[in-house]
N, C-alpha and C positions, 0 to 999 in steps of 0.2 A: 562622046565616042560613039560607037557604032555596038549596037546593043549583039551580044551572042546570039546564036541561033538556038532553038529549041534540043538539040544532041548534044550542043554543050552544054547546056541548061539538067538536061536529063542526066549527062555527065558525072556533071559535079553534085548532081543529088544521090547520086547510086554513093559514090565517096561520101557525102556527107552522111547519108543514113549508116552504111556500112563500118565506118571507121568510129564515130562512137558508139554503135554497136558493140563492135569488138572489143574497145576499150571497156565498158561497160560490163560484157561479158567476163575479162581478162580480170577485172577487180571482184565479179560475183564468184569466179574460179578459182581468186587466192583468197575469197572468203569463206567460202564453202570446205578449201583445203583446212583453212585454220579453226572452220566449226569443226570439221570433222576429225583433224589431230585430237581435240580439244574434248570431244566425244570419245574417241579412244584414249585418251588420257585418264576420262571419269571411269570408263570400261576397266583400263589395266589397274586401275587404282585399286576399282571395288573388288575384280578378282585376288588382287593381292591381299585386301584387308579378310576375303572369305577364306583364302588359303593361310595367313595369319590365325584366323579362329579356329580355323582344322589345326593346325600345329599346335595351338594352344591347347584343343580339346586332347590330342597324341598325346602331348606333357603332361596333362591333366587327367588322361586316362592311367599313365604311369603312375602317377600321386597316388591316386586311387589304392592302385594295387598295391602299392607300398604302406600306403596308411591300413590297409587292412591286413597285412604282414605282421606289421609292427604293432597289431594287439592280440599276433597269436600267443596263445597260455605255454609253447613249446618252447617262444624266446622267454617269456618272462621266468621259464623254470631253469631255462640256461640249456634246452633241449636242443642242440644245436643241428643234430644228426636228422631230428625227426623237422627239423625249422627247415633244414636245408630240402626235403622234400617237398613241403609246401610253398616254396620260393620255385623248385622247379617247374611245378604245376602251374604255380603266377605266372611262369616269364613265357608259357604259351597262347596266352592272351594277353601279351604288349608287345610293341615293338623295343627290344632290349637285349645285348649280347648276353650278360648276368647279372646275377643280382647278389651283390655285397653285402656283409655285416661287417662294420668296424665295433671296436669295445669303447667305451667310455675311455682308456688311454690311448686311445687311437692305432691300434693295432689291430690287425685283418684277424678277423675271429672264421668266417666263411666265407668264401664264394662258391655259386654255382657254377664256376667253369674250370673246377678242379676237386676231387674228390678228397674229404673231410679225413679219408683214411690214409691221406696220402701225409707227407711235407712240407706243405708249399712254404714260398719263402713270405716272412710276413712283415709286407713292408707297412709304412703305418700314411695316414688320411693323406691324397694329394695335397698338395696347394690349392690347387682350381677348387676344392669342396668347402677351403678354409673359410671362405667369405660366406659363405651359406648358413655355414653352421655356426659361425658368429651370432649371426642373427636370431639363431634359434627356431627356425620355421624350415619350412620344406620350400625348395626352389631348384631351379636348372641352369648348372657347369657352364660355362665355354668349354672348347674342346681341348683336350689335352691328354699326355699317353699313360693309356692306364697300367699302372703298374705292374699288376696280375697279369692282364694279358700280354704288352707289350702292343694292344691296337688303339689308334687314336679314337678316343670317342670325347662323348658330352655324356653327363649320368643326370638323374635325375635324384635328388638327395632327399630324407627322408628323417630325422631329427626322433629316435624313440625317449620320451621321458619318463621317469618318476620320480613324484613331488619335486617337481621343477628342474632336476637335471637329467642331462643325457646319458642315458646308461648305453644304449646303442645308436649307429648310425645306419639306415637301409642306402644303399646307393644301386639303382638300374644304370646300369653301361647300356650306353645307346653309338652304336656305330652309324656314321654318316648313310650308310648307304639302306640302311633298316628305315630312313623315313622319307627314301629317295623316291618311292612310290608318292609320296603326296606331289611332286612335281609332275611324274608322269600323268596321274589320273586327273590333269588338271587341261590338258589335250592344248598346251600351248603351242602356237603356229613354230614350226621348224627353224626360223630365224632367231626369233626372241632367244635373250640369253635370264634365264630363272635362273637365282639364288635363294637358299636360303642360310643367313647369318646370323651370328651367336652376337650376343650384346657386347661384346669388344667390335664386331665389325668383320669376325673372321669370316669365311667363306664357308660352311658345313657341307652344301649339296650343290650342285650345280647343273646344270642343265645340259654343258657344254664341256667337255676334255677335266672332269673333276678331278681325275690324280693329279691335272697338272696344277690345278689352280687351290685344290683344297686346302684350309688354313693361310690362304693368303689372304691380304687384308683391301677391302675398299679403297678408291682412292679417298685421300685427304678432304675434298670437297664433299661428297658422297659422305662422311663419316661425321663431317660436322653438320649437313644439313639433316642427317638421323638425329643428332642431340638433339638440336633444337624443337623438331618436328614429330609427330607420331605419322602421319602419313606426308607426303609429298611427290613431285616430281622435277625433274630437271635434264636440263641438255648435257652429255658427257660423250666418256669414252667408256667402253669396256677393258677389261685387264690384256685382254687378246688384241684392240687397238681397232674396234668398231666401232664409228660414230653412234650412239644412241640417244634417244628419250627414254631417260630413267624413270622409273616410279618405285617408289619405295612405300612398303607399310611396318609399322613398328608395335609390336606385342607391349601395352602395358604392363601386362604379368610378368611377363620374363625378358622382354628389352630384346626378345632376338626380333628378328626383322625376317620380311619377303621382300626380294629389290628385283623387279623386271626392268630388262633392257629392249628395246624394242627398235631396231636398226632404222636409222636416220633413212637410209635406201626404199626401206619399206615406207615410209612415209611420204618420198618425193616423186617417186617412180609414177603413180598414177598422174600428177600433178602436171610432172613433165610431159608427158604424153599427151594429155588435154592442150597443154599449152602450142604443144606444137603442131596438132590437130587445129586449133585454134585460128593460128597463124596461117598454114594452107588455107583453110578455107575461106579466111578471109579476105587473103591475095584471090586464091579461085573466085569471088563473090564478086569482088571488083573488076576483075578481067570483064566475067560474065555479064554485070551489072554494064560496064561501059559498051560494051558491043551491042548489047540489046537498044541502049540509050540510040548509039546513033545510027543502028538500020531502022530501029521502029518510030523516032525522036518525031519527024515528020507528020505523022499519022498520028498521035497522040495530043498533040497541042492542045485542041481545048479540055482532054481530060486532065490534062497536067495540071492548068491551069485552076479546074476543081479540087485538084488536090493540094495546091498549095497551101492553104488555110490549112487542113488535116495535118499535112507534114510539119507546118509552123506550131503547131498544137503539138503533136508527138515529139517533137525537138525538145517544148518547155516541159516536158511531162504533165500536160492537162490533158482531160479526158474528151475523145474524139468519137466524130461521126461519121460513116461514109456516106454520102449522099451517091444516088444511082449516076453512073456517069455516063460520057455521051457515048463511048460505044461498046459494041457487042462483047468483045473478048474479055474487056474490063468488068464490065459486070459479072459476065461467068466468071472471071478470075474470085470478085467480089464473095460472088452468091456460093463458090465454091469451098474459099475459104470459112466462111459460114457454116456453112454444112459440115466441114472437115473438123469443125472447131467440137458440134453439136455431134459427130459421129464418133467423135475422138471419148469424150464423155461418157457416150451409149457405151463405145466399146472398151473402156476404163469398166464401166459396170460389170459390162456383160463376163469379160474375163474374171473377174473376183465373186460371181454369184451365180446359183444354177438356176437356168432359166424359165423353170417350170413353176418352182416355187420361192423364189426368192431370197431363199437361203444361204448363206456365204457356199463356195464349193471348197474343195480339198484344200487349191491352194490357198486361199484367203485364210482358212482356217488354221493352217499348217504355220501361217505366218503370225498371225494372233498371237496363237498358244506358243510360237517358240517365242516372242517378247515377254509372254507371263511367265514362263518357266524362267528367262532370267530374272524376272522381279522374286519369283518364288525363292530364287540361289539368293540373291543377294539378301531377302528378308527373311529367309528359314522359315515359307509358309509351305502350304501344302495345293494342289492342283489334281483334279480328279475327271478323266474322260471317259464317258457312257459311250461305246457304240453299239447304236441302236438298231435291230432288223426286225423287220413287219413277218409276223407269223400268219398264214393264210393270205398273203397279197398276191404270189400268184395267181390262185385259184380267183378271186376276185374278177384279175384282169382277165384271167380267161372265159371266164362266165358273162361278165360284161361290157366286155370291150376296153383299147385303150382310155378311151375318153374317160369310164368312169374311174380305171386305175389310177389314170392323170388327176381327177378330182378328188381321189383320197389320198396320195401325196400330199396335194397342197392342203387339203384337211387335215391330217396329220403334221405338216409343218405348220400349221397354224396353231395346234393345239402344245406344242411343244412351245410355241413363242410367247405360248400364254402362262404356260408353268415356268420356264427358267426366270434368273433376276435378270434385272439390265447390264450387270456385271458379266454375266456369262455367255459364251456364245455355242449357236448351233448352225451346222451345216449341213446340207446332203452332200454325201460322198461320191452317191450314184445307185442306181437303181431304187431299190428300195431299203437303203442303210442309210440312218443318219446315226450323225455325233453329236454328243453337247459335251463342253469344257466350263466347267467348274469350280469356280477361282477360287480359291482360299479356301477350300472342302477337304474334308478327310474321309477315310471309305465310310466311319459311320454316318456322316451326312450325305454322302454319296448312294448308298443305299437306301436311305428314308426318301431321297428323291428320284431315284430310280424305281422304287414301287411305287409311288404315287404315280410317277410317269408311264407304267408299265397299265394303271388301273385306267389313268388317262384316256392313253392310244387305245384301249380294250371296247371303248364305251361303242356304242350302235352307231355306223354313218350312215347319214341317208341322204340319197338325191334322189328326188323325184319320188317315184314308185320303187327304186332299186334302196334297197336295206344290205347294208354288208357288214361284217364281223368280222374283224381280225383282231392277233396279240401283236406281244412285242417281246422278243426277247433281247436282254441287255448285258454286254460284258464289261465290267469296269477296268480300271487301272490308273494308278494314281503315281503323281511325284510327291516323293522320290522315291516310295517302296516301290513301285513297278516298275519304272525306269527314268532315265532323267533326261528326254531328247521326248521329241512330239510324234517324230515315226515309230519310233520303239514302242512309246506307250499305245501307240493305234494298233500296233500287232497283236500286242498283248492283249488290249480290249477286244480286239478282234477274233482272238482264239477264246478269250472268256466267252464271249457271246456266243460259237460256238458250243461251245461246252452246256451252256444253258441250254439251249436247242437239243442237245443228244439228253438235256436230265428232263425233257418233257415240254420244252417252250416255253413261252409266258414267265419266264423266270430271268434273274438275275444273278448273275457270277460272278466274284470279282477274281482279277488273278493273282 
């Protein structure tokens, strides 16, 4: 059979290269989607766990307040009027609607929602609280209708014992809206469905349509999953019919849970766009490649022969070396590709580092600190940011010129690198302003480090015959005491630094 011409061979080569690459790209995109989905699941689970801890802490704070009230001598002596005043004071510091005192016979003795000088209804202890009292320990109930106020609430219950017998029962009634801020403070995406559920699986607080779904139970499948595991994820639908990836976390102490629903459309929208772009670009690449092959085939025959072996090696996944080709354009393309790879690497470095000192720039600093803040939130650790401004740098720059000023900045960067730990991050934010992020550091350790850094940066600088002397003013902000995000931390550390300058420079001020 007659062999096909070089144009047909090039056309076949274009198709043979682009289609496998497109197939591999589809595989990689799908694999990346699955990885991204798993990472989102892990991240959402961590956020649900953190919210569960916050809910437990809020309930524990209420239990602690009741425990303190239970030791009141006014309660022990039966002075309910005085005890009511103490209860009203305690009510200001917890998330609760009212505090109720039940007697040993289960009758209502006092509630902060009604004046004790009136004649309130004397209901008995609600059935929802009796399982807790049967255990004889403090606990939190599921939702029920409060017989005193008529509101749908849940209660934190604390039995008060004398000689091993329950003589009083203290209960703090909490309305669902009083813990709703736990959800709003998390800043969940607007499309997510976030829920706080009680131990029976009934919705207490929901990020969307709370009045419509309050008291509704989760789906049977999700309830079953939450019975068998404290954390997990599964595919399903919300009560309002939205298909979601659901992650949940259940408290071991209260058996209450946090349920987050991530709409499936949020997960697949980017995948669909990427696949559509890939198919279109693959078709365009095929058409352009075939046209190029037919037009230039006759001129590149020898070079194609030289590329056959590397092309086969590329197809089999072997390491390849591209030799010098026989025509100038191909060699220029080869050199351009090599130069582009090198230029991309250099460009990436320049995009994230200060060109003069080699320290991280603001973009890289904020990216790294954001990642560290996520770890701090997960691990309940601290982080401190030092905002550093050089006192006297402008005078050195004006007196000795920019060359000496640049040398001074490089020397400052070197000294900072020498005193920070390997886990810390240093950056030049611009001009004579620098920043250091101290990982797992509180204000006390930040003060010690900052004082040492001021001493280090205040030592004499010698550049040939030029001697320079500067100082440093430092502002410190910390997570979580000052702020919870890197932008606010930098702003507050910057303000603290300016206060240090106002106090006489060469100082450290904590935000």
